[in-house]
N, C-alpha and C positions, 0 to 999 in steps of 0.2 A: 234192141230198142231203137237204135239210130235208124235202121232201115225203115221201121214203122213210122217214125217221125218224118223222115224224108218223103215217104208215100203220102202222108197227110198234107205236108207242105206242097207237094206237087199237085195235089187235088185242089188246093186253095189258090194256087199261083195264078191261074187264068183270070180269076176275078180281080186280083191285085194288078195284074199286067193290063187289064182292060182299063184301069184308072191310071195307068202311067207308072206303076210302081212294081215292086217285087219284094221277096223276102229271101234271106240267106240263112241257112243253119250254121251257127257259129260253134256250138258245142253241145254235147249231150253227155251228162254226168249220170251214168246208169246207177251208181251207188246212192246218189242223193235224189234221183228222179228229176233233176233239173235240166231244162232245155233252154239254151240261150240262142236268140235269133237277132238278126239286124234287118230292119226295113231299108229298102232302096228306092231311089227315084222319088216319085210323087208321095209315096207312103211315109218316106222319112220326114219326120216333123209334122205329119198330117194330124189334126186333132181327132180324127175318127180311128186312127191306127190303134189307139189303146182299146177301143171297143172291138175292133177286128182281132187284136191280139188275144185278149182274155175271153171274150164271149164267143168268138168264132173259132179261132185256132185252139185256144186253151181248152174249150169245151170239147172239141173233137179228140184232142189228145187224152183227156181224162176218160172219155168214153171208150177209146180204142187201144190205148197204149198201156199195158201192164207196168206198174211201177212209176208212171208218170205222177209227178206231184206239183211242179211249178214251171211256168214259162217266164223267161226274163228277157226284156229287150236290152240290147247293148248298142253303143254308138260305134 
């Protein structure tokens, strides 16, 4: 599961970096289906980061990663 999550984050990363930000994978709990990530740079604290997280990254994870249930941002 972790490898699949990393692949999707790598696909999303260029868009985040184009806006001066990035995303870091903090943890993948395969038993609970929970993925924790940390926004970096301009994405950290950005008002649009929540939309990016849930409607962008979260949607892709739901479609493509078996067992995924929730994505959680951490500081």
